[in-house]
N, C-alpha and C positions, 0 to 999 in steps of 0.2 A: 096269555089266556084268550080263548076264543069267545067267551061270553062277555059282551060289553053292555048288556042291559042293566046290570047292577054291579056295584063295587064289591070286589072280593080280593083275597090274597093274590098278589101278582098284578093287580090292576094299576094302571097309570091314570091318575085322576087330575083333571084341570079344574081349579076352583077359582071363584072370584070373591074377593072379600068385600066387606061393607064399603070400604074406601075406593073400590074399583080395581085394586091390585089383583093381577092374576098370578096364581101359583100352581106349579105342577108337582105332584108327589106320586111316587110308586110305593105300593104297600109290599113290604118285604119281611123277612125273618129278623129276629132280634139281632143276630150276628151280622147282618148286612146293613143295619140301620145307620143312616148318616143324613140327618135332616138338612144340613148345609148343602148337600148334594141332591136334595129332593127325594131321599129314600127314608120312609118312616116305618117303624116296626108295627106289625099288625096288632100289637098289644098297647100301642100308644093311645092316649085319649082321642086324638083326632082320627086315627084309623078306626078305632072302635065306633066312633060316631058315623063314619062313612060306610062301613061294611053293611052290605045289603041295600044301600040306597041307590037311587037312579038319577039320571040327568034331570035337573030342575029342582031336585030336593035341596032344602036348606038345613044345615046342621050347625050346632054350636061349635065355635073354635076360639079358644082363649076367651077374651072379653067381648067378642062379637060373634058373627055368624059368617058362614061361607055357603055359596051356592055351587053345586056341581054343574059344570058346563060341558065336560066331555069325559068319557070313560074309554080307555083303550086297553 
């Protein structure tokens, strides 16, 4: 995707968790979802929290929060 201002379907998003761990996820269709390989379905709770957000935004993730540090 060409738009990297906000998270949308097809975006690759780098997140930093409360404990400092960085994780990278790509938002994909349900049939391509494989969280162990960094691909999450657009209907997953994390993807739903990320969609429409921008770099620097903080969203809930599991029992904590994550901050968006890059969108590609």
